[in-house]
KOLSE-420600 format. One record per residue (C-alpha): residue number from 1; y, z, x; residue in one letter. Coordinates in nm, 2 decimals, decimal comma. Layout:
BEGIN
<site NUM; <Y; Z; X>; a> ...
***
This chain:
BEGIN
<site 1; <0,00; 0,00; 0,00>; m> <site 2; <0,31; -0,12; 0,17>; q> <site 3; <0,63; 0,08; 0,15>; v> <site 4; <0,89; -0,13; -0,05>; p> <site 5; <1,15; -0,27; 0,18>; g> <site 6; <0,94; -0,19; 0,49>; h> <site 7; <0,65; -0,43; 0,52>; p> <site 8; <0,54; -0,28; 0,85>; q> <site 9; <0,48; 0,07; 0,68>; l> <site 10; <0,18; 0,16; 0,47>; f> <site 11; <0,13; 0,48; 0,27>; a> <site 12; <-0,15; 0,64; 0,07>; g> <site 13; <-0,26; 0,97; -0,08>; g> <site 14; <-0,01; 1,24; -0,16>; d> <site 15; <0,28; 1,06; 0,00>; v> <site 16; <0,24; 0,75; -0,22>; a> <site 17; <0,35; 0,70; -0,58>; a> <site 18; <0,19; 0,41; -0,76>; v> <site 19; <0,44; 0,23; -1,00>; a> <site 20; <0,30; 0,17; -1,35>; g> <site 21; <0,06; 0,46; -1,37>; l> <site 22; <0,11; 0,70; -1,66>; p> <site 23; <0,12; 0,99; -1,42>; h> <site 24; <0,09; 1,05; -1,05>; e> <site 25; <-0,26; 1,01; -0,91>; e> <site 26; <-0,30; 1,27; -0,63>; k> <site 27; <-0,58; 1,47; -0,47>; g> <site 28; <-0,85; 1,44; -0,22>; v> <site 29; <-1,05; 1,16; -0,40>; h> <site 30; <-0,73; 0,95; -0,45>; t> <site 31; <-0,64; 1,00; -0,09>; a> <site 32; <-0,98; 0,87; 0,02>; l> <site 33; <-0,95; 0,57; -0,20>; i> <site 34; <-0,60; 0,50; -0,07>; h> <site 35; <-0,73; 0,54; 0,29>; g> <site 36; <-0,98; 0,26; 0,25>; v> <site 37; <-0,72; 0,03; 0,09>; g> <site 38; <-0,46; 0,11; 0,35>; v> <site 39; <-0,71; 0,06; 0,63>; a> <site 40; <-0,81; -0,28; 0,48>; r> <site 41; <-0,44; -0,38; 0,45>; n> <site 42; <-0,37; -0,27; 0,81>; l> <site 43; <-0,65; -0,49; 0,94>; l> <site 44; <-0,53; -0,78; 0,73>; r> <site 45; <-0,17; -0,74; 0,85>; a> <site 46; <-0,28; -0,71; 1,21>; l> <site 47; <-0,48; -1,03; 1,18>; s> <site 48; <-0,19; -1,22; 1,03>; g> <site 49; <-0,33; -1,24; 0,67>; r> <site 50; <-0,15; -1,13; 0,36>; s> <site 51; <-0,21; -0,78; 0,23>; v> <site 52; <-0,41; -0,70; -0,08>; v> <site 53; <-0,23; -0,59; -0,39>; v> <site 54; <-0,32; -0,25; -0,53>; h> <site 55; <-0,61; -0,29; -0,78>; g> <site 56; <-0,75; -0,62; -0,66>; s> <site 57; <-1,00; -0,76; -0,40>; k> <site 58; <-1,18; -0,43; -0,33>; g> <site 59; <-0,87; -0,21; -0,35>; f> <site 60; <-0,96; 0,02; -0,64>; p> <site 61; <-0,71; 0,04; -0,92>; r> <site 62; <-0,63; 0,41; -1,00>; l> <site 63; <-0,58; 0,54; -1,35>; g> <site 64; <-0,79; 0,27; -1,52>; t> <site 65; <-1,15; 0,39; -1,46>; r> <site 66; <-1,35; 0,44; -1,78>; s> <site 67; <-1,53; 0,76; -1,67>; d> <site 68; <-1,40; 1,05; -1,47>; m> <site 69; <-1,55; 1,38; -1,36>; v> <site 70; <-1,32; 1,68; -1,34>; i> <site 71; <-1,47; 1,97; -1,13>; s> <site 72; <-1,42; 2,32; -1,26>; l> <site 73; <-1,56; 2,49; -0,95>; g> <site 74; <-1,90; 2,46; -0,79>; p> <site 75; <-2,11; 2,50; -1,11>; t> <site 76; <-1,92; 2,34; -1,39>; n> <site 77; <-1,75; 2,01; -1,48>; a> <site 78; <-1,61; 1,80; -1,76>; l> <site 79; <-1,68; 1,43; -1,79>; k> <site 80; <-1,42; 1,21; -1,97>; i> <site 81; <-1,52; 0,87; -2,08>; a> <site 82; <-1,25; 0,61; -2,18>; t> <site 83; <-0,98; 0,88; -2,19>; g> <site 84; <-1,14; 1,11; -2,46>; v> <site 85; <-1,36; 1,41; -2,43>; f> <site 86; <-1,72; 1,34; -2,53>; k> <site 87; <-1,97; 1,56; -2,69>; n> <site 88; <-2,17; 1,82; -2,49>; s> <site 89; <-2,46; 1,59; -2,42>; a> <site 90; <-2,21; 1,35; -2,26>; r> <site 91; <-2,04; 1,63; -2,07>; l> <site 92; <-2,38; 1,74; -1,94>; q> <site 93; <-2,43; 1,40; -1,79>; e> <site 94; <-2,12; 1,45; -1,59>; g> <site 95; <-2,28; 1,74; -1,40>; r> <site 96; <-2,51; 1,51; -1,20>; k> <site 97; <-2,19; 1,38; -1,04>; y> <site 98; <-2,04; 1,72; -0,98>; l> <site 99; <-2,24; 1,82; -0,67>; h> <site 100; <-2,14; 1,50; -0,49>; f> <site 101; <-1,77; 1,55; -0,59>; k> <site 102; <-1,77; 1,91; -0,49>; w> <site 103; <-1,94; 1,85; -0,15>; v> <site 104; <-1,70; 1,56; -0,08>; l> <site 105; <-1,40; 1,78; -0,16>; e> <site 106; <-1,53; 2,06; 0,06>; c> <site 107; <-1,60; 1,82; 0,35>; d> <site 108; <-1,25; 1,67; 0,33>; v> <site 109; <-1,09; 2,02; 0,31>; l> <site 110; <-1,30; 2,13; 0,61>; s> <site 111; <-1,14; 1,86; 0,82>; m> <site 112; <-0,82; 2,06; 0,82>; f> <site 113; <-1,00; 2,39; 0,92>; r> <site 114; <-1,22; 2,25; 1,19>; d> <site 115; <-1,03; 2,24; 1,53>; p> <site 116; <-1,26; 1,95; 1,64>; r> <site 117; <-1,13; 1,73; 1,36>; g> <site 118; <-1,30; 1,55; 1,07>; p> <site 119; <-1,68; 1,51; 1,05>; i> <site 120; <-1,82; 1,16; 1,07>; p> <site 121; <-1,82; 1,00; 0,72>; m> <site 122; <-1,88; 0,66; 0,58>; q> <site 123; <-1,63; 0,52; 0,32>; y> <site 124; <-1,70; 0,16; 0,23>; g> <site 125; <-1,74; -0,03; 0,55>; r> <site 126; <-1,52; 0,22; 0,74>; f> <site 127; <-1,65; 0,52; 0,94>; t> <site 128; <-1,43; 0,82; 0,99>; v> <site 129; <-1,53; 1,00; 1,31>; r> <site 130; <-1,46; 1,34; 1,46>; r> <site 131; <-1,20; 1,33; 1,73>; g> <site 132; <-1,32; 1,14; 2,04>; n> <site 133; <-1,69; 1,19; 2,00>; e> <site 134; <-1,78; 0,83; 2,09>; d> <site 135; <-1,59; 0,86; 2,42>; q> <site 136; <-1,76; 1,03; 2,71>; d> 
***
């Protein structure tokens, strides 16, 4: 996501506001989605290609997904489908996604507590590595 008026600058996560969304999309999950898109756009810009518009060509559009899981701690969650709360059977289905979401959020938050930096993780085709671990 390029900063308007500054084509050489890209922003994502909590420092970026996406025009046209009904509310600000912030948080760990959103920051990770932005990170993949920003990385793709940086690679495209560095190779002289045009950047990808938010919501197209593999850059996920935020605020338009049909299902969403909202964690309520490590043991409970709500699942929202197409913007409305569903019955308890549908909410129960959301719990299978909760563990992954909870672990992902804990892993991302641990990046800021671990003095060695982030743990190696795979997001799309990009790998996030801890510090300089692949340099000896």
